[in-house]
C-alpha positions in Angstrom: 135.6 15.4 176.6 134.6 18.4 179.0 132.3 21.1 178.0 133.7 24.5 179.3 130.5 26.1 179.9 129.5 23.5 182.9 133.1 22.4 184.0 135.6 24.4 186.2 137.0 25.8 183.1 137.6 29.5 182.4 134.4 30.3 180.3 131.8 28.7 182.7 133.3 30.4 185.8 133.9 33.6 184.0 130.3 34.0 183.0 128.9 33.0 186.5 131.4 35.5 187.9 130.2 37.9 185.8 126.5 37.1 186.1 125.9 37.2 189.9 127.1 40.5 190.3 125.3 42.1 187.1 122.2 40.5 188.8 122.7 42.3 191.8 123.6 45.7 190.1 120.6 45.5 187.9 118.2 44.5 191.2 119.8 47.5 193.0 119.5 50.0 190.5 115.7 48.5 189.9 115.2 49.0 193.7 116.6 52.4 193.8 114.7 53.5 190.7 111.6 52.4 192.3 112.0 53.6 195.9 113.5 57.0 195.2 110.2 58.8 194.6 108.6 57.4 198.0 111.8 58.8 199.7 111.5 62.0 198.1 108.0 62.4 198.9 108.8 61.8 202.6 111.4 64.3 202.8 109.3 66.7 200.7 106.6 66.1 203.6 109.0 67.1 206.2 109.9 70.4 204.6 108.8 73.8 205.1 106.6 75.4 202.6 109.6 77.5 201.2 112.0 74.8 201.0 109.5 72.6 199.2 109.5 74.9 196.2 113.2 76.3 196.4 115.4 76.3 193.2 117.8 74.4 193.5 116.3 72.1 195.8 117.2 72.4 199.5 118.7 69.0 200.5 120.0 69.7 203.8 117.0 71.5 206.1 115.3 71.5 209.6 112.5 68.8 209.6 109.2 69.9 210.7 105.9 68.1 211.4 103.9 71.3 210.4 102.7 69.6 207.2 101.2 66.6 209.1 99.5 69.0 211.8 98.0 70.9 209.2 96.5 68.1 207.6 95.2 66.0 210.5 94.9 68.2 213.3 94.2 71.3 211.3 96.9 73.8 212.6 98.0 75.8 209.7 100.4 78.6 209.2 102.1 80.6 206.5 100.9 80.4 202.9 98.3 77.8 203.3 96.4 79.0 206.5 93.3 79.8 204.8 92.9 76.5 202.9 91.6 73.8 205.2 91.0 70.4 203.5 88.8 68.1 205.2 91.3 65.7 205.1 90.5 63.3 208.0 86.8 62.7 206.5 88.4 62.2 203.0 90.8 59.6 204.6 88.2 58.1 206.4 86.0 57.7 203.2 89.0 56.1 201.6 88.8 53.4 204.0 85.2 52.9 204.3 83.9 52.6 200.8 86.5 49.7 199.9 85.4 47.9 203.1 81.8 48.4 202.5 82.2 47.1 199.0 84.3 44.0 200.1 81.8 43.2 202.8 78.9 43.6 200.2 80.5 41.2 197.6 80.9 43.9 195.0 83.7 43.3 192.7 84.3 47.0 191.8 
């Protein structure tokens, strides 16, 4: 006698037919849930200051690199012209400290 769950019967084939797309759909939903914030941050970094805080959010905009110029080069305009964080130094410190700890054999 054949077992319906392992043979070519309706029950085994139906569960496999449903389970495959369900796993793919769940994986796609998890991937979208995980990657959406990173995409949103990237898009926000390419917006001008007035578009970043607009309500409702501006979805169609003209991309700009002014934010990256302000951080890395120091070219600041608009609202944040007076605030110049020393980002390159902070970025360098974020790389040097773990590298130094790794070279010294420290575990923290």
